[in-house]
N, C-alpha and C positions, 0 to 999 in steps of 0.2 A: 467402508474405505475412508470416510472422512474422519472417523474416530482414530483409524491407524495413522493418517497424516497428522492429526492433532497430536498424537502421542509421540511421533517421530520429531515434530516441531519442538514439543516440550523437552524432549531429550536434547536436542541441539541447543536450546536455551540453558539447559542445566550444564552442559559441557562448556558452553561459552562462559557462563558465570563462574564455573570451577576454574577455567583457565585464567580469568581475570582476578579472582581471589587468590590464586596460587602462582601467579606469573613468575615469581622468584624461583620456582622449581623447574622452569623451562628457559634455560639460558637463550638470549638472543642468537638467531641463526641455527638453533637446534631444530631437529625434525618435529619435535613436540611443539615448539613455539610457532613453526610454520603452519603446522596443521591447525593449531588453535586460532591462528590469525585467519586461516581460510574459513573456519567454522564461524568465526565472529562476522566475517564478511558475508558469508552465506545467510546467517541469521538477519543480518541488516537488509540484504536484497529481498528475502522472503517477507520480511515485515513490511518493507515499502510496497512490495507487490501485493500483499494482502490488503493494505490500506487503499491502494489504487483500485483494486478489484472491488472492494466494498464501496468505494466512492462511485465507481462506475455503475454498480448495481443500484445505488440510491438514485443517481441521475436517471437511469432508464426507468426505474419505478415511478419517479416524478413525471417523466415524459409520458408515460402510459396514463398517468392520472389526469394530466392536463391535455385535453384533446388538441390536436394540431390546429384545427380551425380556430379554436379560442385563442391560441398563441399567435396565429397569423393575424386574426382580427385585431387583437391587442397591439400588435406591432404596427398595424395600419392606422389604427386610431392614434397611437403614440406619434406616428410620423406626421398625421395631419395636424396634430395639436402643436407640433414644434416648428410648423411653417414649411412643410415640404419633405421632411424625413431625410434630407441629404446629411450623410455623416461627415 
């Protein structure tokens, strides 16, 4: 399934790039120009979502790698060393 999603995304990228390279063939306001604009927007949204998802996965991985007790102890030590820990 992931391979299919990747292939579909690659196709959307190809169509977006084709539309950008041949924009003169699609007059402003035409159905083709509208559809290509929607595809470009969709690619942008999917790209940002993928980056966000990858970042969240990395954060979760790091959080699992650093035990909570160590993070809490580190925060407590940092609070004491700054004179009370009030922000």
